[in-house]
C-alpha positions as CSV (number, residue, x, y, z in Angstrom):
1,M,17.6,-7.4,-0.5
2,S,14.6,-9.6,0.2
3,A,14.7,-13.3,-0.6
4,H,11.9,-14.8,-2.8
5,R,9.6,-17.7,-2.3
6,I,9.3,-19.6,-5.6
7,C,5.9,-21.1,-6.3
8,V,6.3,-24.8,-7.3
9,V,3.1,-24.6,-9.3
10,C,3.7,-21.6,-11.6
11,G,7.3,-20.6,-10.9
12,H,6.5,-17.0,-9.8
13,A,9.1,-15.4,-7.5
14,N,6.9,-14.2,-4.6
15,L,8.0,-11.8,-1.9
16,D,9.5,-13.5,1.1
17,R,6.5,-12.7,3.4
18,A,3.9,-14.3,1.0
19,T,2.0,-17.3,2.1
20,Y,0.0,-17.8,-1.1
21,C,1.3,-17.3,-4.7
22,F,0.4,-13.9,-6.0
23,Q,0.3,-15.2,-9.6
24,C,-1.7,-18.4,-9.3
25,G,-3.0,-18.5,-5.7
26,A,-1.3,-21.8,-4.8
27,A,-0.3,-22.3,-1.2
28,L,3.4,-21.8,-0.5
29,E,5.3,-23.9,1.9
30,G,3.5,-24.8,5.1
31,Q,0.1,-23.4,4.1
32,P,-3.2,-25.3,3.7
33,A,-3.8,-25.8,0.0
34,A,-7.0,-25.3,-1.9
35,T,-8.2,-28.3,-3.8
36,P,-7.0,-28.5,-7.5
37,K,-10.7,-28.0,-8.5
38,A,-11.1,-24.9,-6.4
39,R,-7.8,-23.5,-7.7
40,R,-8.8,-24.1,-11.3
41,R,-12.1,-22.3,-10.7
42,S,-10.3,-19.4,-9.1
43,Q,-8.1,-19.1,-12.1
44,R,-11.1,-19.2,-14.5
45,I,-12.7,-16.4,-12.5
46,L,-9.5,-14.3,-12.7
47,R,-9.0,-14.9,-16.5
48,A,-12.7,-14.3,-17.3
49,M,-12.9,-11.0,-15.2
50,R,-9.8,-9.7,-16.8
51,S,-10.8,-10.3,-20.4
52,A,-14.6,-9.7,-20.6
53,E,-17.5,-7.8,-19.3
54,E,-19.2,-9.4,-16.3
55,G,-22.0,-11.1,-18.1
56,D,-19.7,-12.8,-20.6
57,A,-17.2,-13.7,-17.8
58,W,-19.8,-15.7,-15.8
59,A,-21.0,-17.5,-18.9
60,H,-17.4,-18.7,-19.5
61,I,-17.0,-19.8,-15.8
62,E,-20.2,-21.8,-16.0
63,G,-19.1,-23.4,-19.3
64,E,-21.8,-21.7,-21.3
65,T,-21.5,-20.0,-24.7
66,P,-21.3,-16.3,-24.2
67,G,-23.9,-14.1,-26.0
68,T,-21.3,-11.7,-27.3
69,A,-17.6,-11.8,-28.1
70,L,-14.9,-11.3,-25.5
71,L,-13.7,-7.7,-25.2
72,S,-10.0,-6.7,-25.4
73,R,-8.1,-6.2,-22.2
74,Q,-8.9,-2.5,-22.2
75,R,-11.2,-2.6,-19.2
76,L,-10.2,-5.0,-16.5
77,Q,-12.4,-5.7,-13.5
78,E,-10.7,-7.0,-10.5
79,P,-11.8,-10.2,-8.6
80,V,-11.8,-10.3,-4.8
81,T,-9.0,-12.3,-3.2
82,C,-9.9,-14.3,-0.1
83,L,-7.9,-12.9,3.0
84,S,-7.8,-16.5,4.4
85,C,-6.6,-18.6,1.5
86,G,-5.7,-16.3,-1.4
87,T,-8.3,-17.6,-3.8
88,F,-9.9,-15.3,-6.4
89,N,-13.6,-14.8,-6.1
90,R,-16.3,-12.8,-7.8
91,P,-16.8,-9.3,-6.3
92,T,-20.4,-10.3,-5.3
93,A,-19.4,-13.6,-3.7
94,R,-20.5,-14.1,-0.1
95,Y,-18.3,-17.1,0.5
96,C,-14.9,-18.1,-0.8
97,V,-15.1,-20.8,-3.5
98,A,-12.1,-22.6,-1.9
99,C,-12.1,-22.3,1.9
100,G,-15.8,-21.4,2.4
101,I,-15.2,-18.4,4.8
102,P,-17.6,-15.5,4.6
103,L,-16.3,-12.7,2.3
104,I,-18.6,-9.7,1.7
105,V,-21.1,-10.0,4.6
106,P,-22.9,-7.6,6.9
107,D,-21.3,-6.2,10.0
108,E,-23.2,-7.7,12.9
109,E,-23.5,-4.5,14.9
110,S,-24.3,-1.9,12.2
111,Q,-25.9,-4.3,9.6
112,L,-23.9,-2.5,6.9
113,I,-22.2,-4.3,4.0
114,A,-19.5,-3.0,1.6
115,C,-20.3,-3.8,-2.0
116,V,-17.4,-3.1,-4.4
117,S,-16.2,-2.9,-7.9
118,A,-12.6,-2.2,-9.1
119,R,-11.7,-1.6,-12.7
120,T,-8.6,-0.5,-14.6
121,D,-8.3,0.8,-18.1
122,I,-5.3,1.5,-20.4
123,G,-6.8,4.8,-21.6
124,R,-6.7,6.1,-25.2
125,L,-3.1,7.3,-25.6
126,R,-0.9,4.9,-23.6
127,E,0.4,1.6,-25.0
128,N,0.6,-0.1,-21.6
129,N,-1.1,0.0,-18.2
130,E,1.2,1.1,-15.4
131,D,-1.7,1.1,-12.9
132,S,-2.5,-1.8,-10.6
133,I,-5.5,-2.5,-8.4
134,G,-6.3,-5.0,-5.7
135,L,-9.3,-6.2,-3.7
136,W,-9.3,-8.5,-0.7
137,A,-12.1,-9.6,1.6
138,G,-12.8,-11.9,4.5
139,K,-15.5,-12.0,7.3
140,G,-17.0,-8.7,6.2
141,V,-13.6,-6.8,6.1
142,L,-12.8,-5.2,2.7
143,L,-9.3,-4.0,1.6
144,A,-8.9,-2.0,-1.6
145,L,-5.8,-0.6,-3.3
146,V,-5.0,1.6,-6.3
147,A,-1.4,2.2,-7.4
148,D,-0.1,4.3,-10.2
149,G,3.4,3.3,-11.4
150,M,6.0,5.7,-12.8
151,G,9.5,5.4,-14.3
152,G,8.9,4.1,-17.8
153,A,6.7,1.4,-19.2
154,A,8.4,-1.6,-17.6
155,G,9.4,0.2,-14.4
156,G,5.9,1.7,-13.7
157,E,4.2,-1.6,-14.2
158,E,6.6,-3.4,-12.0
159,A,6.4,-0.8,-9.2
160,S,2.6,-0.8,-9.0
161,R,2.4,-4.6,-9.3
162,L,4.9,-5.0,-6.5
163,T,2.8,-2.7,-4.3
164,V,-0.3,-4.9,-4.7
165,E,1.8,-8.0,-4.1
166,A,3.4,-6.6,-0.9
167,V,0.0,-5.7,0.5
168,Q,-1.3,-9.2,-0.3
169,A,1.8,-10.7,1.4
170,D,1.2,-8.7,4.5
171,F,-2.5,-9.5,4.9
172,V,-3.4,-12.9,3.2
173,G,-3.1,-16.1,5.2
174,E,-3.5,-17.2,8.8
175,E,0.1,-16.3,9.5
176,R,-0.5,-12.7,8.4
177,G,-3.7,-12.3,10.4
178,G,-6.1,-12.4,7.5
179,N,-8.7,-14.2,9.6
180,S,-8.3,-12.0,12.7
181,L,-8.6,-8.4,11.5
182,L,-12.0,-8.0,13.2
183,S,-10.4,-8.7,16.5
184,L,-7.9,-5.8,16.2
185,A,-8.4,-2.3,17.6
186,E,-8.5,0.5,15.0
187,E,-5.0,1.7,16.1
188,L,-3.5,-1.7,15.4
189,I,-5.3,-1.9,12.0
190,S,-3.9,1.5,11.1
191,Q,-0.4,0.4,12.1
192,K,-0.9,-2.7,9.9
193,L,-2.0,-0.7,6.9
194,A,1.0,1.7,7.4
195,A,3.4,-1.3,7.7
196,A,2.1,-2.8,4.5
197,I,2.8,0.4,2.6
198,Q,6.3,0.5,4.1
199,A,6.9,-3.1,3.0
200,A,5.7,-2.2,-0.5
201,N,8.1,0.7,-0.5
202,L,11.1,-1.5,0.5
203,A,10.0,-4.1,-2.1
204,V,10.2,-1.5,-4.9
205,I,13.6,-0.3,-3.7
206,D,14.9,-3.9,-3.4
207,R,13.7,-4.6,-7.0
208,V,15.7,-1.7,-8.3
209,G,18.7,-3.1,-6.5
210,E,18.2,-6.4,-8.4
211,D,17.8,-4.8,-11.8
212,A,19.5,-1.5,-12.5
213,T,17.5,-0.9,-15.7
214,L,14.5,-0.2,-13.4
215,R,16.3,2.7,-11.6
216,G,13.9,5.6,-11.1
217,M,10.7,3.6,-10.9
218,G,8.2,4.3,-8.2
219,T,4.5,4.3,-7.6
220,T,1.6,5.9,-5.6
221,A,-0.4,3.8,-3.2
222,T,-3.8,4.4,-1.7
223,L,-5.0,1.5,0.5
224,A,-8.4,1.5,2.2
225,Y,-9.8,-0.8,5.0
226,V,-13.6,-0.8,5.2
227,H,-15.8,-2.6,7.8
228,G,-19.1,-1.6,9.1
229,R,-19.2,2.2,9.9
230,R,-15.4,2.7,9.6
231,A,-13.0,3.4,6.8
232,L,-9.2,3.7,7.4
233,V,-6.9,4.9,4.6
234,A,-3.2,4.7,4.1
235,H,-1.9,7.0,1.4
236,V,1.3,8.0,-0.5
237,G,1.4,10.0,-3.8
238,D,-1.3,11.7,-5.8
239,S,-3.9,8.9,-6.3
240,R,-6.9,9.8,-4.3
241,A,-9.6,8.6,-1.9
242,Y,-13.0,10.4,-1.8
243,L,-16.0,10.1,0.5
244,V,-19.4,10.7,-1.2
245,D,-22.3,11.3,1.1
246,G,-25.3,9.2,0.1
247,E,-27.9,11.5,1.5
248,E,-26.7,15.0,0.7
249,G,-24.6,14.2,-2.4
250,W,-21.5,16.1,-1.4
251,I,-18.0,14.8,-2.1
252,N,-14.9,15.2,0.2
253,Q,-11.4,14.4,-0.8
254,I,-10.0,12.3,2.1
255,T,-6.4,12.2,1.0
256,S,-3.9,15.0,0.2
257,D,-1.8,14.8,-2.9
258,H,1.9,14.6,-2.3
259,S,2.7,16.8,-5.3
260,F,4.6,20.0,-5.6
261,V,1.6,21.7,-7.2
262,E,-0.6,20.7,-4.2
263,A,2.0,22.1,-1.9
264,L,1.9,25.4,-3.8
265,L,-1.9,25.4,-3.8
266,S,-2.1,24.7,0.0
267,A,0.4,27.6,0.6
268,G,-1.8,29.9,-1.4
269,H,0.9,30.6,-4.1
270,I,-1.3,29.4,-6.9
271,T,-5.1,29.1,-7.6
272,E,-7.0,25.9,-8.3
273,E,-7.3,27.0,-12.0
274,Q,-3.5,27.5,-12.2
275,A,-2.9,24.1,-10.5
276,I,-5.0,22.3,-13.2
277,Q,-2.7,23.6,-16.0
278,H,0.6,23.7,-14.0
279,P,3.5,22.1,-15.9
280,M,4.6,20.3,-12.7
281,R,1.3,19.0,-11.7
282,N,2.5,15.4,-12.0
283,V,5.8,15.8,-10.1
284,L,5.6,14.1,-6.7
285,Y,7.7,14.9,-3.6
286,R,6.6,11.6,-2.0
287,A,6.1,8.2,-3.7
288,L,7.0,4.6,-3.0
289,G,10.5,3.7,-4.2
290,Q,12.2,7.0,-3.4
291,T,13.7,6.6,0.0
292,P,13.6,3.7,2.6
293,D,12.0,5.9,5.2
294,T,8.9,6.9,3.1
295,T,5.8,6.6,5.3
296,A,2.1,6.8,4.6
297,D,-0.4,9.4,5.7
298,M,-3.3,7.9,7.6
299,Y,-6.9,8.9,7.6
300,D,-10.2,7.6,9.1
301,R,-13.8,8.3,8.3
302,Y,-17.2,7.3,9.7
303,L,-19.7,5.7,7.2
304,K,-23.4,5.3,6.9
305,A,-25.8,3.5,4.5
306,G,-25.7,5.0,1.0
307,D,-22.2,6.5,1.3
308,R,-19.5,5.7,-1.3
309,I,-15.8,5.4,-1.0
310,V,-14.0,6.1,-4.3
311,L,-10.3,5.3,-4.9
312,C,-8.8,6.4,-8.2
313,T,-5.6,7.3,-10.0
314,D,-5.0,10.6,-11.6
315,G,-6.0,9.2,-15.0
316,L,-9.6,9.8,-13.8
317,T,-9.2,13.1,-11.9
318,R,-7.5,14.9,-14.8
319,H,-10.7,14.4,-16.9
320,V,-13.5,14.1,-14.4
321,R,-14.2,16.7,-11.7
322,P,-15.0,15.7,-8.1
323,D,-18.6,16.8,-8.4
324,E,-19.0,14.7,-11.5
325,I,-17.6,11.7,-9.7
326,A,-20.1,12.2,-6.9
327,R,-23.1,12.4,-9.3
328,L,-22.0,9.4,-11.3
329,V,-21.5,7.1,-8.3
330,L,-24.8,8.1,-6.8
331,A,-26.7,7.6,-10.1
332,D,-26.6,3.9,-9.8
333,N,-27.1,1.4,-6.9
334,N,-24.5,-0.7,-8.5
335,P,-20.7,-0.1,-8.0
336,E,-19.9,-2.1,-11.2
337,A,-21.9,0.3,-13.3
338,A,-20.3,3.3,-11.6
339,T,-16.8,2.2,-12.3
340,R,-17.6,1.5,-15.9
341,R,-19.3,4.9,-16.4
342,L,-16.4,6.8,-14.7
343,I,-13.9,5.2,-17.0
344,D,-16.0,5.7,-20.0
345,L,-16.3,9.4,-19.3
346,A,-12.6,9.8,-18.8
347,N,-11.9,8.1,-22.1
348,Q,-14.6,10.3,-23.8
349,R,-12.6,13.3,-22.7
350,G,-9.3,12.1,-24.0
351,G,-8.1,9.2,-21.8
352,E,-4.6,10.7,-21.6
353,D,-3.4,8.3,-18.9
354,N,-4.2,4.9,-17.5
355,I,-7.5,5.0,-15.5
356,S,-8.2,3.0,-12.4
357,V,-11.3,3.3,-10.1
358,V,-12.6,1.5,-7.0
359,V,-16.1,2.2,-5.9
360,I,-17.2,0.9,-2.5
361,Q,-20.9,1.3,-1.7
362,I,-22.1,1.0,1.9
363,V,-25.4,-0.8,1.9
364,S,-27.9,-1.3,4.7
365,V,-29.2,-4.9,4.8
366,Q,-33.0,-5.1,4.6
367,D,-34.6,-8.2,3.1
368,G,-31.4,-8.8,1.1
369,V,-31.7,-5.5,-0.9
370,M,-30.1,-2.2,-0.2
371,D,-32.6,0.4,1.1
372,T,-31.0,3.7,0.2
373,P,-32.4,5.3,-3.0
374,A,-30.0,6.9,-5.4
375,P,-30.5,10.7,-5.8
376,S,-32.0,11.6,-9.2
377,L,-30.1,13.6,-11.8
378,T,-31.3,15.7,-14.6
379,S,-29.9,15.4,-18.1
380,T,-28.2,18.8,-17.7
381,E,-26.3,17.7,-14.6
382,Q,-25.1,14.4,-16.1
383,P,-21.7,14.7,-17.8
384,G,-22.1,11.6,-19.9
385,A,-25.1,10.1,-21.8
386,P,-28.6,11.0,-20.5
387,L,-29.6,8.9,-17.5
388,S,-32.7,7.7,-19.3
389,E,-30.5,5.9,-21.7
390,Q,-28.5,4.1,-19.0
391,A,-29.5,1.1,-16.9
392,R,-30.3,1.8,-13.3
393,D,-29.5,-1.5,-11.6
394,T,-29.9,-2.2,-7.9
395,I,-27.7,-4.6,-5.9
396,E,-29.4,-7.8,-4.8
397,L,-27.2,-9.2,-2.1
398,P,-26.4,-12.8,-3.1
399,R,-28.2,-15.4,-1.0
400,Q,-25.6,-18.2,-1.1
401,T,-24.9,-21.0,1.3
402,P,-21.3,-21.9,2.2
403,P,-19.8,-24.5,-0.1
404,K,-19.8,-28.0,1.4
405,R,-16.4,-29.1,2.6
406,R,-15.3,-32.4,1.3
407,K,-12.9,-34.7,3.2
408,R,-9.6,-34.5,1.5
409,R,-7.8,-37.6,0.5
410,S,-4.2,-37.9,1.2
411,R,-2.0,-38.5,-1.9
412,P,1.6,-39.3,-2.3
413,A,4.0,-36.4,-2.9
414,D,5.1,-35.8,-6.5
C-alpha cells in the first residue's frame, strides 16, 4: 500500500508522489511555497468557482458585492491548477497568480491557444456527485480529465477523486516535470499519460485495501493533453472524448467505450438502437480499480483553429446525442457557455445521472480575439432554447502582464 504525505497546513493525506497538497495547494516537504497571500487568493478562486456562476464568483474574489445570490453547488466550474506550483487559477488566466508562469498562452509555432471550461453537475435524480473533473495548465500545455466513479455513493466519489489526485501528483511540480512537458517527444508524453492512469488505478486499489467498506469501487478516466495542433488522450471506461470539426461541423468519437454493450455493438450482435436501451449498457469490462494491470487506450488527433475537444461522462451522452453536442459547442465562441448549455439540456431531459463536461476550444490568435466564426443554427436544429434567446459571447484573450515577483523575507519556523 502507498504511504501518504500529510499536509501540515490542512491535514489532507496526499498520495506519496504529490509535491503540492491536493486539498489546499500548499507545498509539501522540499517544494517552493507560494506566499500566504497567493495561497489565500487561490483558495478564494476555488471556493467561488465551486459555489457560484462566473460573474458572481469574480465579484467575491475582488471583494465586491455580487449582483445576485450565490447558487447551490449544483453546477460546479473547475479552476485551472498551475502545473508548476499547484495553485488554483481562473480558466481564463494567462499567468499563475502565485508563481507567475504562463498558463493558457499561444503555441509559438502554430499560434493556437486552447481555451477551456470544465463543469460538473449532480443531475436531477442523484443525491451526491460521483463524478470528478480536473484541469491543469502551464506554458501553453493543457491537461483535462473527467472521471465517473462507481461502487456506491462513498466509493464512487472516492474513486473518481483519487483519480484526479493521482494525475495531479504525477504532473504538478518541478520534480514531476510540470515545467518541462513542452520539451518531451509525443511518445514520452503518451507514456506519461498512460503512467498517470496506471498510478490512479493502483491508488484506487490501495484505498480499498485500507478500507474494506469501499470494496467494489472503481471509476472511468479520460485524460487529454492539448498543445498547439496536437491532442493526446488516455482512456479507460465509458466516459468519452469527442473531436468536433470547427469548419464542417462533424463530430467524431475519439475513444471507444469499454462496456459489454459496446463490444456487442462492435461485433454486430446488436444495433445502435438496441444498445441505447440495453439493460447492461452501464456494465464495464475495464475500469480503474478492477485489476492492478489495467491499462489505458491511447489516441492522438491533429487540431486546427475552430476545433473543439469535448470530454464527458455518460450522464451527458445518455440524454444528448453526439450531433447535438456538436451543434451546441459550435453555437458559441465561449467554452463556458457551451458547458453550461450541455448540462442544462441533459437536465431538461431528465438528468438521470451526474453530468460532467469539459469543452476545449482551439483558437487562432489574431489581435487578441479568436478569428473562427461559429456556424449558425436554425431554431429547428437547436435542441434547447432558440438561439436568438441565448447570448453569443466571443472569447477575448486576456491581456495580462505577469505578476510582479516580490523578494521573500525569511521568517523563523513555527
